[in-house]
MILUMLO-551869 format. One record per residue (C-alpha): residue number from 1; z, y, x. Coordinates in steps of 0.1 Angstrom, whole numbers, plus 5000, padded with zeros to 4 digits. Layout:
# MILUMLO-551869
seq:NUM | Z:Z | Y:Y | X:X
...
END
This chain:
# MILUMLO-551869
seq:1 | Z:4826 | Y:5210 | X:4958
seq:2 | Z:4853 | Y:5200 | X:4933
seq:3 | Z:4878 | Y:5173 | X:4943
seq:4 | Z:4876 | Y:5141 | X:4924
seq:5 | Z:4903 | Y:5138 | X:4898
seq:6 | Z:4930 | Y:5113 | X:4907
seq:7 | Z:4933 | Y:5080 | X:4888
seq:8 | Z:4958 | Y:5077 | X:4859
seq:9 | Z:4969 | Y:5042 | X:4866
seq:10 | Z:4992 | Y:5030 | X:4894
seq:11 | Z:5003 | Y:4997 | X:4910
seq:12 | Z:5037 | Y:4993 | X:4925
seq:13 | Z:5038 | Y:4979 | X:4960
seq:14 | Z:5068 | Y:4973 | X:4982
seq:15 | Z:5073 | Y:4992 | X:5014
seq:16 | Z:5062 | Y:4988 | X:5041
seq:17 | Z:5031 | Y:4972 | X:5025
seq:18 | Z:5023 | Y:5004 | X:5006
seq:19 | Z:5025 | Y:5025 | X:5038
seq:20 | Z:5002 | Y:5000 | X:5055
seq:21 | Z:4977 | Y:5004 | X:5027
seq:22 | Z:4976 | Y:5041 | X:5022
seq:23 | Z:4974 | Y:5046 | X:5060
seq:24 | Z:4943 | Y:5024 | X:5063
seq:25 | Z:4958 | Y:4994 | X:5081
seq:26 | Z:4960 | Y:4969 | X:5052
seq:27 | Z:4927 | Y:4962 | X:5034
seq:28 | Z:4939 | Y:4937 | X:5008
seq:29 | Z:4969 | Y:4935 | X:4984
seq:30 | Z:4982 | Y:4900 | X:4979
seq:31 | Z:4992 | Y:4889 | X:4944
seq:32 | Z:5000 | Y:4857 | X:4924
seq:33 | Z:4978 | Y:4869 | X:4896
seq:34 | Z:4941 | Y:4879 | X:4892
seq:35 | Z:4928 | Y:4913 | X:4881
seq:36 | Z:4895 | Y:4924 | X:4866
seq:37 | Z:4904 | Y:4960 | X:4873
seq:38 | Z:4880 | Y:4979 | X:4897
seq:39 | Z:4881 | Y:5014 | X:4908
seq:40 | Z:4907 | Y:5039 | X:4921
seq:41 | Z:4944 | Y:5035 | X:4915
seq:42 | Z:4975 | Y:5053 | X:4926
seq:43 | Z:4998 | Y:5035 | X:4950
seq:44 | Z:5034 | Y:5035 | X:4938
seq:45 | Z:5063 | Y:5021 | X:4957
seq:46 | Z:5096 | Y:5011 | X:4940
seq:47 | Z:5130 | Y:5014 | X:4954
seq:48 | Z:5128 | Y:4978 | X:4968
seq:49 | Z:5119 | Y:4971 | X:5004
seq:50 | Z:5105 | Y:4940 | X:5022
seq:51 | Z:5131 | Y:4940 | X:5051
seq:52 | Z:5114 | Y:4910 | X:5069
seq:53 | Z:5081 | Y:4928 | X:5070
seq:54 | Z:5098 | Y:4960 | X:5082
seq:55 | Z:5116 | Y:4942 | X:5110
seq:56 | Z:5085 | Y:4924 | X:5121
seq:57 | Z:5065 | Y:4957 | X:5122
seq:58 | Z:5092 | Y:4974 | X:5143
seq:59 | Z:5089 | Y:4945 | X:5167
seq:60 | Z:5051 | Y:4948 | X:5169
seq:61 | Z:5046 | Y:4914 | X:5152
seq:62 | Z:5020 | Y:4911 | X:5124
seq:63 | Z:5041 | Y:4908 | X:5092
seq:64 | Z:5017 | Y:4886 | X:5071
seq:65 | Z:5029 | Y:4850 | X:5069
seq:66 | Z:5011 | Y:4829 | X:5095
seq:67 | Z:4998 | Y:4858 | X:5115
seq:68 | Z:5027 | Y:4863 | X:5140
seq:69 | Z:5003 | Y:4854 | X:5169
seq:70 | Z:4984 | Y:4886 | X:5162
seq:71 | Z:5002 | Y:4915 | X:5177
seq:72 | Z:5001 | Y:4949 | X:5161
seq:73 | Z:5013 | Y:4974 | X:5187
seq:74 | Z:4991 | Y:5002 | X:5175
seq:75 | Z:5005 | Y:4997 | X:5140
seq:76 | Z:5040 | Y:4994 | X:5155
seq:77 | Z:5038 | Y:5028 | X:5171
seq:78 | Z:5024 | Y:5045 | X:5140
seq:79 | Z:5050 | Y:5029 | X:5118
seq:80 | Z:5078 | Y:5039 | X:5141
seq:81 | Z:5066 | Y:5075 | X:5140
seq:82 | Z:5063 | Y:5074 | X:5102
seq:83 | Z:5099 | Y:5061 | X:5100
seq:84 | Z:5112 | Y:5088 | X:5124
seq:85 | Z:5094 | Y:5115 | X:5104
seq:86 | Z:5105 | Y:5102 | X:5070
seq:87 | Z:5069 | Y:5093 | X:5059
seq:88 | Z:5079 | Y:5058 | X:5046
seq:89 | Z:5093 | Y:5068 | X:5012
seq:90 | Z:5103 | Y:5047 | X:4982
seq:91 | Z:5105 | Y:5053 | X:4945
seq:92 | Z:5073 | Y:5071 | X:4938
seq:93 | Z:5036 | Y:5077 | X:4943
seq:94 | Z:5026 | Y:5076 | X:4980
seq:95 | Z:4988 | Y:5074 | X:4979
seq:96 | Z:4956 | Y:5063 | X:4964
seq:97 | Z:4932 | Y:5035 | X:4970
seq:98 | Z:4902 | Y:5018 | X:4953
seq:99 | Z:4902 | Y:4982 | X:4942
seq:100 | Z:4867 | Y:4968 | X:4950
seq:101 | Z:4873 | Y:4931 | X:4940
seq:102 | Z:4897 | Y:4902 | X:4935
seq:103 | Z:4893 | Y:4872 | X:4957
seq:104 | Z:4910 | Y:4838 | X:4963
seq:105 | Z:4899 | Y:4836 | X:4999
seq:106 | Z:4892 | Y:4863 | X:5024
seq:107 | Z:4889 | Y:4868 | X:5062
seq:108 | Z:4913 | Y:4897 | X:5064
seq:109 | Z:4943 | Y:4891 | X:5087
seq:110 | Z:4963 | Y:4906 | X:5058
seq:111 | Z:4953 | Y:4880 | X:5032
seq:112 | Z:4978 | Y:4853 | X:5023
seq:113 | Z:4969 | Y:4849 | X:4986
seq:114 | Z:4968 | Y:4832 | X:4963
seq:115 | Z:4948 | Y:4863 | X:4951
seq:116 | Z:4939 | Y:4894 | X:4970
seq:117 | Z:4928 | Y:4928 | X:4956
seq:118 | Z:4903 | Y:4941 | X:4981
seq:119 | Z:4908 | Y:4977 | X:4989
seq:120 | Z:4888 | Y:5007 | X:5002
seq:121 | Z:4891 | Y:5045 | X:5006
seq:122 | Z:4929 | Y:5045 | X:5009
seq:123 | Z:4947 | Y:5077 | X:5017
seq:124 | Z:4983 | Y:5090 | X:5015
seq:125 | Z:4993 | Y:5117 | X:4990
seq:126 | Z:5023 | Y:5139 | X:4992
seq:127 | Z:5052 | Y:5119 | X:4978
seq:128 | Z:5059 | Y:5123 | X:4941
seq:129 | Z:5091 | Y:5106 | X:4929
seq:130 | Z:5085 | Y:5083 | X:4899
seq:131 | Z:5100 | Y:5052 | X:4883
seq:132 | Z:5075 | Y:5025 | X:4882
seq:133 | Z:5068 | Y:4993 | X:4863
seq:134 | Z:5054 | Y:4958 | X:4870
seq:135 | Z:5017 | Y:4953 | X:4872
seq:136 | Z:4994 | Y:4982 | X:4865
seq:137 | Z:5010 | Y:5011 | X:4846
seq:138 | Z:4997 | Y:5044 | X:4833
seq:139 | Z:5009 | Y:5076 | X:4850
seq:140 | Z:4996 | Y:5110 | X:4862
seq:141 | Z:5001 | Y:5123 | X:4897
seq:142 | Z:5014 | Y:5159 | X:4900
seq:143 | Z:5015 | Y:5172 | X:4935
seq:144 | Z:5048 | Y:5186 | X:4946
seq:145 | Z:5051 | Y:5224 | X:4948
seq:146 | Z:5037 | Y:5238 | X:4980
seq:147 | Z:5010 | Y:5211 | X:4984
END
């Protein structure tokens, strides 16, 4: 069976949100704009970092605004391990996911809108350094040597 080719379009997402998506914890990406795009995309993370979300995750507090009452100790342990093993990287492609829709309301604990891109089939990829761009941008994933 031949592996599916990887998508040739990426979306840049701040860490730790990108890590949460590609590791299957976060099922929606919040944006201020709508998209009609559906299908697989590469997950890119820029050099920027959401330090507040990072700090909340390390404390075991759900980082989505308004969700602090929902603890996330399972995610906290996984995130701490990822940090210790240098799996939370910035400035490149970190994984792949599939956009299944764009909503303005959603029951996910990760949704805070005003729009959310619903996601499925997320998985990490070996890190590939790459400068990104705002919004969706064209690119090709090339696995690092030895992968």
